[in-house]
C-alpha positions in Angstrom: 0.2 -0.1 0.1 2.8 2.3 1.1 4.8 1.5 -2.5 1.0 2.7 -4.4 1.1 5.8 -2.2 4.5 6.6 -2.9 4.2 5.8 -6.7 1.2 8.1 -6.9 2.5 11.1 -4.7 5.6 10.7 -7.4 3.3 10.1 -10.2 2.0 13.7 -9.0 5.1 15.5 -8.3 6.5 14.9 -12.0 2.9 16.0 -13.6 3.5 19.0 -11.1 7.3 19.4 -12.8 6.4 19.1 -16.4 3.5 22.1 -15.9 6.1 24.3 -14.1 8.6 23.7 -17.1 6.1 24.0 -19.7 5.0 27.5 -18.3 8.7 28.4 -17.9 9.3 27.5 -21.5 6.2 29.5 -22.7 7.5 32.6 -20.6 11.0 32.2 -22.3 9.7 32.5 -25.6 7.6 35.0 -24.9 10.1 37.4 -23.5 12.4 36.5 -26.6 9.4 37.3 -28.9 9.1 40.9 -27.3 13.0 41.6 -28.0 13.3 40.1 -31.5 10.6 42.2 -33.5 12.2 45.6 -31.5 15.6 44.6 -33.0 13.6 43.8 -36.8 11.9 46.9 -37.0 14.6 49.2 -36.3 16.8 47.2 -38.7 13.6 47.1 -41.1 13.4 51.1 -40.5 16.8 51.9 -41.3 17.4 48.9 -44.1 14.5 50.1 -46.0 13.2 46.5 -45.9 9.5 45.4 -46.3 10.2 41.9 -45.9 11.9 42.7 -42.7 9.4 44.7 -41.2 6.8 42.2 -42.3 9.0 39.4 -39.9 8.4 42.1 -37.2 5.1 42.5 -37.4 4.5 38.6 -37.7 6.9 38.4 -34.7 5.2 41.0 -32.5 1.8 39.2 -33.2 3.3 36.1 -31.9 4.4 38.0 -29.1 0.6 38.5 -28.3 -0.2 35.3 -29.3 2.3 33.4 -27.0 1.1 35.9 -24.3 -2.2 34.4 -25.0 -0.9 31.1 -25.1 0.2 31.4 -21.7 -2.8 32.6 -20.0 -5.1 29.9 -21.8 -2.5 27.3 -20.6 -2.8 28.7 -17.4 -6.5 29.1 -17.2 -6.4 25.3 -18.5 -4.6 24.3 -15.5 -7.5 25.0 -13.0 -9.3 22.2 -11.5 -13.2 21.8 -12.5 -15.9 23.4 -10.3 -19.7 22.8 -10.1 -19.9 25.6 -13.0 -17.1 23.6 -15.2 -17.3 20.0 -14.5 -14.9 19.1 -17.2 -12.5 21.4 -16.0 -11.1 24.3 -18.2 -9.0 22.9 -20.6 -10.7 24.3 -23.8 -9.9 27.8 -22.9 -6.7 27.1 -24.5 -8.4 25.9 -27.6 -10.3 29.6 -27.1 -6.6 31.0 -27.6 -5.6 28.9 -30.4 -8.6 30.3 -32.3 -7.6 34.2 -30.4 -4.2 33.3 -32.5 -5.7 32.5 -35.5 -7.5 35.7 -35.9 -4.8 38.2 -34.5 -2.6 36.6 -37.7 -5.0 36.7 -40.0 -4.9 40.6 -39.2 -0.8 40.7 -39.7 -1.3 38.3 -43.0 -3.8 41.2 -44.0 -1.2 44.7 -43.6 1.5 42.8 -44.7 -0.6 41.7 -48.2 -1.1 45.7 -48.8 2.5 46.6 -48.0 3.7 44.3 -50.3 1.8 45.0 -53.0 2.6 48.6 -52.8 6.2 48.1 -52.7 5.8 45.2 -55.5 4.5 47.9 -58.1 7.0 50.6 -56.3 10.3 48.9 -55.6 12.3 50.8 -52.9 16.1 50.7 -52.2 16.7 47.9 -49.9 20.1 47.9 -47.8 20.7 44.1 -48.1 23.7 43.9 -45.6 21.7 45.1 -42.5 18.8 42.6 -43.6 21.3 39.5 -43.5 22.4 40.5 -39.2 19.0 41.6 -38.5 17.0 38.8 -39.8 20.2 36.3 -38.7 19.1 37.5 -35.2 15.7 36.1 -35.7 16.8 33.0 -37.0 18.6 32.5 -33.9 15.9 33.5 -31.7 12.8 31.6 -33.2 15.1 28.6 -33.9 15.4 28.5 -30.1 12.0 29.3 -29.2 10.6 26.0 -31.4 13.3 24.1 -29.7 11.9 25.0 -26.5 7.8 24.3 -27.1 8.6 21.2 -29.3 8.4 18.6 -27.1 4.8 20.6 -25.1 3.6 20.8 -29.1 2.8 17.0 -29.2 0.4 17.1 -26.3 -1.6 20.8 -26.6 -3.0 22.0 -29.7 -2.3 25.9 -27.7 1.2 25.1 -27.6 1.3 23.3 -31.0 0.0 26.8 -32.2 3.1 28.9 -30.6 5.4 26.4 -31.6 4.0 26.4 -35.3 4.4 30.3 -34.9 7.7 30.0 -34.1 8.5 27.2 -37.0 7.1 29.7 -39.5 9.3 32.6 -37.9 12.3 30.3 -38.5 11.7 29.7 -41.7 10.9 33.2 -42.8 13.5 34.3 -41.5 15.6 32.4 -43.1 13.9 33.5 -46.3 15.0 37.2 -45.6 18.3 36.3 -44.9 18.9 34.9 -48.0 17.0 37.6 -49.6 19.1 40.4 -48.1 22.4 38.1 -49.6 20.7 38.1 -52.7 20.1 41.8 -52.5 24.0 42.8 -52.0 25.0 41.4 -54.7 21.8 42.2 -57.4 19.9 45.1 -57.0 16.3 43.1 -57.3 14.4 45.0 -54.8 11.3 43.5 -56.1 12.1 40.3 -54.4 11.7 41.8 -50.5 7.9 42.3 -51.0 7.8 38.6 -52.5 9.2 37.1 -49.6 6.8 39.3 -47.6 3.8 37.6 -49.6 5.6 34.1 -49.1 5.7 34.7 -45.5 1.8 35.4 -45.5 1.8 31.8 -47.2 3.6 30.2 -44.6 1.3 31.9 -42.0 -2.4 31.1 -43.7 -1.4 27.3 -43.9 -0.8 27.3 -40.2 -3.3 29.2 -39.3 -5.8 27.1 -41.5 -4.5 23.8 -39.7 -5.3 25.2 -36.1 -8.4 26.3 -37.3 -9.5 23.4 -38.3 -8.4 21.0 -35.5 -9.9 23.7 -33.3 -13.0 23.4 -35.1 -13.4 20.2 -34.3 -12.7 20.2 -30.7 -15.6 22.6 -30.3 -17.8 21.1 -32.7 -17.4 17.5 -30.4 -16.4 16.2 -33.9 -14.9 12.5 -33.4 -11.2 13.0 -32.8 -8.9 12.1 -35.8 -7.5 8.7 -35.8 -10.7 7.5 -33.9 -12.7 5.1 -36.1 -16.0 4.5 -34.4 -16.9 1.2 -36.0 -13.3 -0.2 -35.2 -14.2 0.9 -31.3 -17.4 -0.9 -31.5 -16.0 -3.7 -32.8 -13.2 -3.6 -30.6 -15.8 -3.5 -27.7 -17.9 -6.4 -28.6 -15.0 -8.8 -29.1 -14.4 -8.4 -25.0 -15.6 -11.5 -22.9 -19.1 -10.5 -21.4 -20.1 -8.0 -23.7 -23.1 -8.9 -25.5 -23.4 -5.7 -27.7 -22.6 -2.0 -27.8 -24.2 0.8 -28.9 -24.8 4.7 -28.9 -21.1 5.3 -28.9 -19.8 9.2 -28.6 -16.1 10.3 -28.7 -14.9 13.6 -28.8 -12.1 15.7 -27.9 -12.4 17.4 -24.2 -8.8 19.3 -25.2 -6.3 18.9 -27.6 -4.6 16.2 -25.1 -7.7 14.2 -23.8 -10.3 12.3 -25.4 -14.2 11.4 -23.6 -16.3 8.5 -24.7 -19.6 7.4 -23.8 -21.5 4.3 -25.0 -24.7 1.8 -23.9 -22.6 -1.3 -23.3 -25.7 -4.7 -23.5 -24.3 -7.8 -20.8 -26.4 -10.5 -19.5 -28.3 -9.7 -16.1 -26.2 -9.5 -13.0 -25.5 -7.7 -9.9 -24.0 -3.9 -10.6 -20.9 -4.8 -8.7 -20.0 -7.9 -11.0 -19.8 -5.5 -13.9 -16.7 -3.7 -12.4 -13.9 -6.1 -13.8 -15.5 -5.8 -17.0 -15.6 -2.1 -16.8 -12.0 -1.8 -16.1 -11.1 -4.2 -19.1 -13.3 -2.1 -21.3 -11.1 1.2 -19.9 -8.0 -0.4 -20.4 -8.7 -1.5 -23.8 -10.1 2.2 -24.6 -6.9 3.6 -23.2 -4.6 1.4 -24.5 -5.5 0.9 -28.1 -7.5 3.9 -28.7 -6.1 6.2 -26.5 -9.4 7.2 -24.6 -8.8 8.2 -21.4 -12.1 9.6 -20.0 -14.6 7.1 -20.8 -18.1 6.9 -19.5 -19.9 3.2 -19.6 -23.6 2.8 -19.2 -24.1 -0.7 -18.7 -27.6 -2.4 -19.6 -29.3 -5.9 -19.8 -31.3 -5.3 -23.2 -30.7 -3.3 -26.1 -32.4 0.5 -25.9 -33.8 2.4 -28.5 -33.0 1.5 -32.0 -29.1 -0.1 -30.8 -27.3 1.6 -33.6 -24.2 3.1 -33.2 -25.3 6.7 -32.9 -27.9 8.0 -30.5 -31.2 9.1 -31.9 -31.7 12.6 -30.6 -35.5 13.5 -31.0 -36.1 16.8 -32.9 
């Protein structure tokens, strides 16, 4: 018993440490994304580079985005309450959507400015662009490295991570463009790079918007086949039938599930072992960590895979 209690205590301690590390990494990224765009903006104005100013604008939006991510992350860690019985995990999804809105606004500004420069190219100081964009490459690369681990488990952190990866790629593109401008007076290249930056931004935004929308609409999580879940559960000894299945994301890292399970007439206590087997199967096979099971001795409704909701 003591060993079990020690393991539980140690697991909770490791979980808390993981949360603290995630918050700390977000704070470091937040600080970097304030310093970098300030340097880039000053350098962009001095070098007369729209690409550099665009990159700085994008990075300023990232500062706001990461601030929103951090706030959403902290809210998401709050415990469930009587009013929010599932907790506050979806605060991170709302933060991700707000970040998309900010990036779309920044992209509209960049497209407008780049279009003006495309038809009326202006002289750009290539050497200054290279050095300033190089600062962005280092800072954004380090920020992306800080967030990559947590990005696998949280859509909110993934949004911040994709911001950093996009910034890294665009900073590299600006460096290359600056190197070209040192030797060739191709000043049209600067606004073209700005438009490429917008392309990367919008591509990342669409991915986040699509996933966040699915979560808010309680769509079946990607990678979960309801038919396969049904067939898997019906193969477990003691299960006579399964119907009315639902699977949805509580957050980007947690999957909830509910279904009706038909069993032989028996005491409720006799279903505990079967329930444990079902929960273990759902977690190990499908990654479902929040199952709600309703046991029945006869099939209710029409017994179809989906629940009938009366209009």
